[in-house]
N, C-alpha and C positions, 0 to 999 in steps of 0.2 A: 405817372398822376395824371388823373383825369381834373382835367378842369372844370370848376364849378360855374353856372348860370352867372352871369355879372350882378342880376337882382333876385331877390327870392320871388316877387310877384311877376305877372304877366308884362312882355314886353314883345315889340314886334320881331325882334330877331332872336327869340328865344330856342328857335327849333332849329336854325341855323347854325348858332351855338353850341349845340345840342351836338348836332352834326358834326361838326365840327373838333367837337371833345373825342366823340367816339372814333373818328376818322382811323387814328391811330393804333387804335386796339384792333379798330375793323381790317385794317390793314396786316396787323401782323397773323390775326387769323387766317385770313386767304392764304399770305404766305406759308405759313405752317402746314396749311390743308395742300398747296401747290408741291411745296417739297416732299408732303407723304404719300403724293402719288396723283391726287384726286386732280380731276378737269375742272376748269374755272366755272364753266357750265353745269357741274353736278354741285360745284360748292354755292353759285350761287341760288338754284333752286333747293338746295337744301336749306338753306337758309330763308329763303321766303316760305317754305315749309313749316321751318320753327316758328317764323314770325305770327302766321295763320295759327299753327296751333296754341301758341301763348295768348293769343286774341281768344281765343275760344276758350282755352283756360279761364280767363280773367274773365268773360263773360258767364259762365258755368258756377266759378266763386261768388261774384256776384248776384247771381239769382238764389243760392245756398245761403249767403249773409241775409239775404232779404226773406227768405223763407224763415229763417231763424229769428230774425228779429219779430217777424209776426208770430212765431211759436212763443218766445219769450214773453212778445206784449199780453196775449192771450191767458199765458199761464199766473202774469201778474194780475190780471184781471179778474183771476178765479174762472175763467172759462174753459170749458171742456174742449177739447180740441178734437 
């Protein structure tokens, strides 16, 4: 079970609470990877790359959503693309 934030709005320790909620799952993944024969350094580098790849994907998705919103607005306004 993953703990929810203490409040739904922003508060000073929200990121710390998120880290604490994530910690058991993170440790479980690391432990499973170590048991499978991966080295800790490989695991940490791979996790960093996964985070970086997710950041790039999120930025690309946001750009695509913005472009689609412009196209939809132009279409509704009857303006050619």
